[in-house]
VEXSETI-621564 format. One line per 10 residues: number of its first residue (from 1); for each residue x, y negated, z negated of C-alpha. Coordinates in steps of 0.02 Angstrom, whole numbers. Layout:
BEGIN
NUM) X/Y/Z  ...
//
This chain:
BEGIN
1) -4741/1830/-738  -4558/1792/-728  -4562/1825/-541  -4700/1696/-519  -4601/1571/-621  -4446/1595/-517  -4548/1575/-358  -4620/1410/-420  -4446/1349/-467  -4381/1391/-295
11) -4526/1297/-218  -4488/1143/-322  -4305/1149/-270  -4352/1159/-88  -4482/1023/-95  -4363/872/-77  -4289/949/80  -4445/1022/156  -4560/878/127  -4641/790/273
21) -4506/718/388  -4516/588/523  -4479/659/693  -4426/539/828  -4426/660/971  -4571/653/1091  -4691/799/1099  -4692/916/1247  -4504/896/1270  -4415/1055/1328
31) -4327/1141/1185  -4145/1188/1212  -4076/1170/1036  -3894/1168/1085  -3905/1314/1202  -3840/1452/1087  -3961/1469/940  -4114/1571/983  -4259/1481/900  -4403/1579/831
41) -4573/1521/777  -4679/1592/642  -4865/1575/628  -4949/1521/468  -5018/1695/448  -4843/1765/445  -4853/1861/609  -4698/1929/694  -4571/1829/791  -4599/1764/965
51) -4507/1652/1090  -4526/1466/1075  -4665/1409/1191  -4613/1296/1334  -4695/1141/1258  -4644/1166/1078  -4576/1007/999  -4392/1002/956  -4330/1036/780  -4293/905/650
61) -4119/825/651  -4077/923/494  -4122/1088/576  -4029/1035/734  -3869/1009/637  -3886/1176/552  -3921/1264/716  -3758/1214/800  -3644/1362/767  -3481/1278/822
71) -3518/1123/716  -3527/1219/555  -3410/1350/489  -3448/1531/524  -3497/1632/374  -3476/1813/334  -3625/1926/340  -3688/1979/171  -3709/2154/237  -3577/2283/204
81) -3430/2292/321  -3420/2435/446  -3322/2585/392  -3137/2555/413  -3160/2380/480  -3179/2199/430  -3339/2104/417  -3390/2017/577  -3398/1828/583  -3568/1784/655
91) -3652/1615/673  -3791/1566/557  -3951/1542/655  -4109/1457/598  -4286/1473/658  -4376/1321/724  -4480/1226/597  -4664/1203/625  -4716/1047/719  -4737/892/612
101) -4851/803/736  -5012/831/635  -4937/730/490  -4894/579/596  -5000/460/696  -4933/384/857  -4929/216/773  -4815/276/635  -4935/290/485  -4947/456/400
111) -5098/568/398  -5153/666/247  -5063/829/228  -5137/980/310  -5151/1136/210  -5014/1232/293  -4932/1360/179  -4769/1307/101  -4705/1483/124  -4707/1457/313
121) -4602/1300/297  -4478/1386/185  -4467/1534/300  -4439/1420/448  -4280/1355/368  -4215/1521/305  -4051/1581/379  -4058/1742/475  -3936/1872/415  -3842/1989/530
131) -3800/2171/526  -3701/2244/668  -3787/2196/829  -3958/2176/744  -4018/2031/637  -4133/2048/491  -4222/1915/394  -4392/1849/346  -4432/1817/530  -4384/1985/602
141) -4271/2021/750  -4233/1899/891  -4242/1948/1073  -4107/2065/1139  -3946/1981/1193  -3953/1841/1064  -3770/1871/1021  -3711/1886/1201  -3693/1699/1236  -3516/1640/1195
151) -3479/1472/1113  -3407/1325/1212  -3225/1323/1262  -3086/1225/1179  -3128/1065/1272  -3309/1076/1219  -3264/1105/1038  -3138/961/1043  -3273/849/1119  -3392/894/978
161) -3262/848/847  -3220/683/934  -3405/642/951  -3444/669/767  -3284/587/704  -3285/447/831  -3232/316/707  -3078/415/658  -3035/444/840  -3036/257/876
171) -2929/225/723  -2808/361/779  -2789/282/951  -2763/111/874  -2627/184/762  -2547/271/911  -2541/106/1005  -2465/16/855  -2336/155/832  -2289/151/1016
181) -2271/-38/1010  -2162/-31/854  -2050/108/919  -2027/20/1086  -1985/-144/1000  -1855/-56/893  -1780/70/1014  -1842/22/1188  -1720/11/1332  -1705/-96/1489
191) -1749/-46/1665  -1600/8/1767  -1569/130/1907  -1422/206/1997  -1466/230/2180  -1300/314/2222  -1287/500/2252  -1184/596/2128  -1025/659/2210  -1050/559/2369
201) -909/465/2455  -987/297/2415  -995/343/2230  -810/389/2230  -770/223/2312  -872/130/2182  -781/222/2043  -611/168/2110  -672/-11/2125  -734/-12/1946
211) -572/61/1877  -443/-31/1980  -532/-187/2044  -639/-235/1895  -663/-414/1954  -730/-353/2122  -835/-208/2063  -980/-314/2001  -1138/-355/2097  -1095/-477/2239
221) -1183/-640/2280  -1153/-726/2447  -1135/-915/2448  -1170/-972/2626  -1140/-1153/2678  -1189/-1221/2849  -1146/-1398/2906  -1191/-1498/3059  -1006/-1525/3088  -850/-1427/3042
231) -848/-1361/2864  -665/-1407/2858  -714/-1590/2855  -644/-1667/2692  -816/-1724/2634  -893/-1554/2661  -744/-1467/2584  -757/-1575/2428  -942/-1535/2409  -910/-1349/2432
241) -768/-1347/2307  -874/-1438/2178  -1015/-1313/2202  -899/-1163/2182  -822/-1238/2025  -995/-1262/1951  -1046/-1084/1994  -886/-1016/1918  -937/-1087/1748  -1110/-1009/1744
251) -1147/-852/1641  -1109/-679/1712  -999/-748/1853  -837/-648/1851  -748/-712/2008  -774/-833/2152  -674/-824/2314  -603/-980/2393  -668/-977/2572  -534/-1097/2632
261) -394/-974/2590  -484/-807/2612  -458/-732/2786  -617/-717/2887  -721/-830/2773  -745/-963/2907  -855/-932/3058  -773/-945/3231  -864/-1109/3264  -809/-1174/3092
271) -986/-1234/3052  -1025/-1094/2930  -926/-1024/2785  -954/-875/2671  -891/-871/2491  -908/-708/2394  -958/-722/2211  -945/-568/2097  -1049/-546/1940  -1004/-447/1785
281) -1154/-330/1806  -1153/-170/1907  -1336/-171/1964  -1451/-318/2002  -1575/-265/1867  -1444/-301/1733  -1432/-485/1782  -1553/-595/1682  -1674/-681/1798  -1651/-846/1705
291) -1464/-845/1742  -1498/-805/1925  -1617/-951/1934  -1477/-1063/1868  -1370/-1007/2016  -1512/-1050/2135  -1537/-1219/2053  -1354/-1263/2072  -1356/-1216/2256  -1512/-1319/2287
301) -1437/-1470/2199  -1284/-1461/2313  -1388/-1478/2471  -1395/-1644/2564  -1439/-1699/2740  -1322/-1610/2859  -1271/-1480/2728  -1371/-1322/2697  -1332/-1203/2555  -1411/-1031/2528
311) -1375/-886/2411  -1395/-705/2463  -1383/-533/2385  -1494/-408/2294  -1483/-507/2133  -1554/-661/2220  -1691/-557/2303  -1742/-484/2136  -1757/-655/2057  -1858/-722/2204
321) -1981/-577/2203  -2151/-644/2157  -2246/-570/2013  -2415/-502/2063  -2544/-434/1942  -2592/-280/2043  -2665/-195/1890  -2786/-339/1858  -2843/-343/2039  -2868/-155/2039
331) -2970/-160/1879  -3084/-298/1945  -3114/-204/2107  -3145/-42/2012  -3271/-128/1897  -3370/-191/2047  -3374/-17/2126  -3427/64/1962  -3568/-61/1939  -3632/-24/2113
341) -3615/163/2085  -3699/176/1916  -3805/19/1915  -3775/7/1728  -3652/-101/1634  -3632/29/1496  -3600/174/1614  -3477/70/1716  -3388/11/1560  -3344/185/1498
351) -3216/225/1635  -3143/50/1622  -3126/66/1433  -3040/234/1441  -2923/175/1580  -2875/17/1483  -2840/115/1325  -2731/238/1419  -2641/97/1508  -2604/7/1345
361) -2524/160/1266  -2431/224/1419  -2363/53/1466  -2298/30/1290  -2212/200/1293  -2118/155/1453  -1987/63/1352  -1950/220/1251  -1929/320/1411  -1810/187/1478
371) -1704/208/1321  -1680/393/1359  -1657/397/1548  -1634/274/1691  -1799/199/1748  -1809/88/1903  -1899/-77/1887  -2038/-25/2008  -2081/136/1913  -2191/53/1779
381) -2294/-32/1915  -2323/134/2003  -2362/224/1840  -2484/88/1785  -2578/87/1950  -2587/276/1954  -2641/286/1772  -2782/161/1801  -2840/253/1957  -2836/425/1876
391) -2917/366/1715  -3062/285/1807  -3084/430/1928  -3083/565/1793  -3204/474/1680  -3314/431/1829  -3337/616/1861  -3375/651/1678  -3497/506/1659  -3591/571/1810
401) -3599/745/1733  -3651/674/1564  -3797/583/1642  -3849/744/1727  -3848/838/1562  -3949/700/1482  -4075/712/1624  -4081/899/1593  -4147/867/1418  -3991/883/1309
411) -3963/760/1170  -3810/647/1173  -3697/758/1069  -3741/917/1160  -3724/829/1328  -3551/770/1277  -3498/947/1233  -3571/1013/1396  -3484/878/1497  -3311/915/1431
421) -3340/1102/1445  -3389/1089/1629  -3323/932/1715  -3184/916/1586  -3107/1079/1647  -3098/1014/1825  -3018/855/1760  -2883/952/1668  -2843/1058/1820  -2836/903/1929
431) -2719/818/1806  -2613/975/1805  -2587/963/1993  -2526/784/1975  -2404/839/1841  -2340/979/1952  -2312/855/2093  -2215/740/1978  -2109/885/1916  -2059/914/2096
441) -1961/750/2095  -1833/831/1981  -1784/944/2126  -1718/791/2219  -1572/771/2099  -1588/581/2098  -1585/496/1929  -1698/351/1978  -1831/471/2044  -1824/573/1886
451) -1851/416/1783  -2000/367/1890  -2070/544/1873  -2056/544/1683  -2140/374/1668  -2282/430/1782  -2304/595/1690  -2317/504/1525  -2455/397/1599  -2549/550/1664
461) -2535/639/1496  -2603/488/1405  -2748/478/1528  -2790/662/1502  -2782/641/1313  -2897/490/1324  -3020/586/1433  -3026/731/1309  -3039/631/1148  -3074/446/1174
471) -3212/471/1302  -3316/584/1186  -3289/458/1048  -3355/318/1159  -3506/426/1199  -3535/443/1013  -3566/257/1008  -3645/228/1179  -3709/398/1234  -3890/358/1198
481) -3876/192/1289  -3775/247/1440  -3909/182/1559  -3939/18/1469  -3904/-155/1541  -3951/-101/1715  -3922/-217/1860  -4061/-259/1982  -3952/-185/2119  -3951/-17/2033
491) -4140/-4/2008  -4241/108/2120  -4422/98/2160  -4520/218/2057  -4403/205/1911  -4531/288/1799  -4530/443/1905  -4447/591/1818  -4274/641/1875  -4270/790/1992
501) -4152/924/1929  -4062/1046/2041  -3983/1212/1998  -3860/1218/1855  -3929/1060/1775  -3867/944/1913  -3967/795/1972  -4044/823/2142  -3925/745/2272  -3986/608/2386
511) -4066/649/2550  -3926/564/2647  -3794/680/2576  -3904/832/2606  -3928/781/2786  -3741/754/2807  -3705/925/2732  -3827/1012/2848  -3758/916/2998  -3583/981/2962
521) -3654/1156/2943  -3735/1147/3115  -3580/1069/3198  -3446/1152/3094  -3327/1200/3236  -3337/1030/3319  -3309/942/3151  -3159/1051/3110  -3073/1026/3278  -3112/840/3285
531) -3045/804/3111  -2884/900/3146  -2857/800/3306  -2882/636/3211  -2757/686/3076  -2625/739/3202  -2647/578/3301  -2620/474/3144  -2463/574/3101  -2379/546/3272
541) -2291/378/3228  -2196/465/3088  -2098/564/3218  -2007/404/3264  -1982/340/3087  -1812/264/3049  -1748/287/2872  -1656/147/2785  -1673/15/2651  -1761/-150/2685
551) -1640/-294/2657  -1649/-482/2652  -1685/-487/2837  -1860/-422/2797  -1895/-555/2664  -2009/-706/2692  -1934/-848/2793  -1936/-971/2646  -1834/-858/2531  -1653/-910/2496
561) -1593/-731/2525  -1675/-728/2697  -1600/-897/2743  -1426/-839/2691  -1450/-679/2791  -1496/-774/2948  -1353/-900/2928  -1225/-760/2910  -1296/-668/3061  -1289/-824/3168
571) -1115/-875/3113  -1021/-711/3087  -1126/-578/3173  -1255/-456/3108  -1125/-340/3033  -1065/-473/2910  -1223/-443/2808  -1172/-263/2777  -982/-248/2761  -903/-81/2724
581) -779/-70/2581  -636/53/2608  -547/95/2445  -381/189/2458  -306/285/2314  -117/255/2319  -69/359/2168  -12/504/2276  59/415/2429  124/256/2351
591) 95/80/2412  182/99/2578  135/-53/2679  156/46/2838  24/171/2785  -103/33/2747  -65/-53/2912  -91/111/3002  -259/132/2919  -311/-46/2963
601) -257/-23/3145  -348/143/3161  -508/71/3087  -498/-87/3195  -482/20/3350  -639/119/3309  -788/77/3420  -919/-24/3326  -795/-119/3215  -796/-308/3233
611) -655/-358/3115  -540/-289/2981  -463/-423/2867  -294/-385/2786  -294/-257/2645  -291/-313/2463  -184/-214/2340  -224/-219/2154  -93/-283/2030  -50/-106/1975
621) -12/-57/2154  -111/105/2142  -262/57/2249  -299/-46/2404  -460/-124/2469  -503/-151/2652  -660/-241/2710  -733/-182/2875  -858/-291/2970  -966/-185/3086
631) -1033/-255/3249  -1211/-205/3204  -1321/-244/3055  -1344/-135/2902  -1513/-68/2963  -1449/-21/3135  -1424/163/3174  -1255/122/3253  -1190/66/3083  -1235/236/3009
641) -1145/322/3152  -992/213/3119  -988/267/2936  -993/451/2984  -857/424/3115  -741/341/2990  -767/477/2861  -758/627/2976  -630/577/3108  -532/416/3079
651) -485/413/2895  -436/596/2873  -307/574/3012  -217/433/2918  -153/544/2777  -219/427/2640  -357/463/2517  -482/331/2575  -666/321/2528  -800/220/2618
661) -911/124/2498  -1011/-34/2481  -1199/-65/2480  -1224/-12/2660  -1130/152/2639  -1220/190/2476  -1389/162/2559  -1341/279/2701  -1289/415/2578  -1449/397/2478
671) -1561/404/2630  -1470/553/2705  -1473/655/2546  -1653/612/2507  -1713/657/2681  -1618/822/2674  -1699/870/2509  -1876/820/2557  -1919/994/2625  -1863/1069/2460
681) -1982/954/2366  -2127/992/2482  -2100/1180/2476  -2084/1187/2287  -2235/1077/2250  -2345/1167/2377  -2295/1338/2310  -2332/1295/2128  -2495/1208/2174  -2549/1362/2272
691) -2523/1469/2118  -2628/1349/2015  -2767/1352/2145  -2775/1541/2154  -2784/1547/1965  -2922/1418/1962  -3033/1482/2104  -2980/1665/2122  -2970/1650/2311  -2821/1670/2426
701) -2913/1582/2567  -2950/1428/2463  -2769/1423/2410  -2700/1428/2588  -2825/1310/2669  -2806/1182/2530  -2617/1179/2551  -2628/1158/2740  -2760/1021/2730  -2664/925/2598
711) -2508/930/2706  -2608/864/2854  -2675/724/2746  -2501/674/2685  -2431/681/2863  -2567/565/2924  -2524/443/2784  -2340/450/2834  -2390/404/3010  -2489/253/2951
721) -2340/190/2850  -2222/213/2997  -2342/118/3111  -2353/-28/2989  -2164/-37/2964  -2140/-55/3152  -2210/-230/3137  -2320/-284/3279  -2508/-297/3258  -2519/-165/3122
731) -2379/-239/3017  -2446/-414/3039  -2606/-362/2951  -2511/-333/2789  -2374/-464/2805  -2234/-362/2887  -2179/-463/3039  -2011/-382/3078  -1964/-201/3112  -1922/-125/2944
741) -1841/42/2905  -1930/165/2791  -1839/197/2627  -1816/384/2611  -1882/387/2435  -2049/311/2492  -2110/471/2577  -2043/570/2430  -2141/469/2302  -2293/464/2416
751) -2293/653/2432  -2276/679/2245  -2420/562/2208  -2534/597/2356  -2522/786/2351  -2579/782/2170  -2721/661/2208  -2776/764/2357  -2783/916/2245  -2893/815/2127
761) -3027/794/2258  -3006/974/2312  -3036/1033/2134  -3189/920/2112  -3266/982/2275  -3222/1167/2267  -3269/1184/2084  -3448/1131/2124  -3451/1246/2275  -3387/1391/2173
771) -3517/1357/2039  -3653/1374/2171  -3567/1526/2247  -3559/1617/2080  -3741/1576/2048  -3812/1618/2220  -3686/1723/2315  -3732/1622/2470  -3581/1541/2555  -3676/1419/2665
781) -3787/1360/2524  -3638/1343/2407  -3549/1230/2532  -3703/1122/2563  -3741/1106/2377  -3560/1070/2332  -3536/938/2466  -3704/854/2436  -3680/858/2247  -3503/786/2243
791) -3502/675/2398  -3561/521/2304  -3439/546/2161  -3289/583/2272  -3320/434/2387  -3343/318/2238  -3183/384/2158  -3090/366/2323  -3152/187/2344  -3082/146/2172
801) -2916/229/2215  -2904/135/2379  -2935/-34/2299  -2813/0/2156  -2672/51/2272  -2715/-85/2398  -2678/-210/2260  -2493/-172/2292  -2501/-237/2471  -2491/-425/2429
811) -2327/-394/2337  -2175/-479/2410  -2074/-318/2389  -2080/-229/2556  -2057/-59/2472  -2207/-84/2357  -2304/-152/2504  -2266/4/2606  -2314/118/2463  -2477/24/2438
821) -2520/42/2623  -2474/225/2626  -2568/275/2470  -2723/176/2513  -2727/251/2687  -2695/425/2619  -2838/417/2493  -2956/347/2624  -2909/482/2749  -2915/621/2621
831) -3084/575/2548  -3168/548/2716  -3090/649/2856  -3024/792/2749  -3142/819/2601  -3306/761/2677  -3276/833/2850  -3133/956/2875  -3148/1057/2714  -3335/1097/2726
841) -3324/1125/2914  -3180/1248/2896  -3269/1338/2754  -3426/1357/2860  -3319/1431/2999  -3232/1553/2881  -3394/1609/2800  -3384/1729/2652  -3197/1748/2682  -3177/1585/2585
851) -3193/1680/2422  -3086/1830/2468  -2946/1895/2359  -2864/2067/2358  -2939/2185/2230  -2774/2210/2139  -2751/2022/2124  -2930/1990/2069  -2913/2117/1929  -2756/2033/1863
861) -2811/1851/1873  -2878/1773/1713  -3054/1701/1707  -3024/1514/1693  -3201/1460/1742  -3143/1294/1813  -3321/1260/1868  -3378/1281/1688  -3522/1384/1620  -3676/1273/1639
871) -3792/1417/1594  -3726/1408/1416  -3799/1236/1391  -3960/1242/1490  -4019/1423/1488  -4203/1378/1502  -4190/1268/1657  -4306/1336/1790  -4178/1308/1927  -4038/1421/1869
881) -4067/1568/1984  -4028/1595/2165  -4210/1586/2215  -4255/1421/2133  -4228/1240/2179  -4225/1256/2367  -4297/1084/2399  -4191/1002/2532  -4101/1164/2573  -4229/1245/2686
891) -4120/1216/2838  -3968/1303/2766  -3920/1458/2864  -3871/1588/2738  -3706/1674/2765
//
């Protein structure tokens, strides 16, 4: 009697939970129930367990939440622990509830209850207990192997947390942005960079100037005056003197030379004069732009008919550089490409939203980085552009995979977990290659490159964090509506037709990509040889590249710095725009006038020297300064040879401790040192990236071929930049009309960025191929499936990258323009010639050797599963074996 009473009490307690529930899922939908939990059904008569039939309706939302083992805490089995051991932590699994369709009409009204036994409903929600490797419970034992399927990886679990706690994730990102803004406002530093080489001769000369000629050690500004008549005319001289007096009173002006008493300040024809103005700042970036504009305004006000005044110098060039919103242009272009790719405003907005959030945080943190180390003024622009491109590309890949999982029948939360656990792994590996490339810049030993590397790495880390946390949170709000707000351009005929699924839960690739993949398979040797020839042909112009720094002579014609440069070249010769400063230390030899005269005579007699004005001795008498005017301009190779001749042959023979400095000598030292260390950077980055690739794909062949192909891609990009900097028809397309030297740090930064981006596409492509290879063991089919399945994503991502980097080309800064051209060309070449042509062709030629690794190495490598484990999330898909889903692959020749 008491037993019957307890049973009735239990039934009353269960009734509020187990009453009729509304089910929103459509009948006849395939049942996956989060991949891990093995669902069992139980007949009303209480028969034994059986597998869920293919057309069984999905469980209620309540049962779905209970059936997700990684979403709820694991519990200990109530069975006794094994002898001498601890109890095993096993997931709680629930059987599927009986269908609720008989209690609900299609229109929404409820039918009268059927007489199904309540005991069946209670049993359907009863947790199954575990004991060892067997499970006992009211429903009996599940099929063998129910405990063999592992849970998702760390990224999948993190995605599940971010999806469920999406509101908290958004609040956390908002707080992070506010904290970064507050810290930067309180402790942020200014952008500055030292382009000199530590321990170089030019640095030693600059140190002596700073210590013993403080009024001449500041950043120089050239005041150039050109008159129709002689500048010695009293009227012209009065105007020039008034202008110099006005400039002397402006902020940050430390000293102004009088051209009428300074030797060599008047041109031989006496129609042009050059007055040197020294500022109290050491680098142009330290000069406020507003104060520089006041200098320009004063010079413009002094002009009159017959009298032309122009200011030159790096400080003037920096102030005249036009601001260009490259990030905005890149975002607009990326939005258009995403809309065309997805055809949905919601799907296209997800990558943009993640990229903007990452840009906001990383750009704010740049000020904190500048407070710790030297950061050049162009580094934030490069980091912002790269962060936008990476953020959009990474999320583009994951949105594509998310839509595939949704088409495979997974709900939004489970699809989010599956996306991060498959495509998210490839994204993290790709981001890791970019970080490795940026770390390689530290091997150069240049402070300004290290600052640029740190700023860029911060941007990449923020993007990876946003992809792992913010993107799942966005899917928590918009995952069920990812295909809403479709554009007419994105609609296809037969939109009601069900999506065709390929193996591994992927959407069937388009026929065009399948045909392209099979074409490369049939013509693999021709494609491989042809693509290599194209890459080598593009790299040829780099063999004649001339390293140097662009100067005012490469600026637009209407710039004041360019006008001053041309006036000085016409009046004094090309070398006057790049004088060499010889600083002698007299503390050991004294201020013997004969010694200084001997030095001046020896330098003047050196071939390539145009003039040597008299030496200037400081008031303490312990240092002397000689100005040397070369016959050639600062970008000319003869000027570099003159600097080496003075340092190696002429000055050591004088017996004085003399150092060659000045802007031209510092540029030569920087270029020489950077070019010498470039092989060290390339070797280190390639070696570390090869290690990462062999860990990711467990193949020595993939590691070697990827390194070689990436180097070919970067070399081709170098050739394109060298061709553009030559001027001519190629340079005219991007606004470079004169022959311009290539700054040595441009190929260094390009390699660091482009090698990482090339590895991104390699990871995206090879991870899909390896997924097919692991599933089928067929090399040819794996290549065709991987190329056809990722071709659309890679080309769309590359198009976004190209447009983002191309936004740098309209910049007035020749260096940024060259980097924009090089990176855009590199991405275009890499995504088309290399990834879509050379890589699959070479892999077809190599056959099964693509996946070879020595046995001893294979046994020691960890299982990273970069391609993910799609079988964990869609175990019941019919196309998960090597013999299924061959539509479109009939022509593949198995190898």
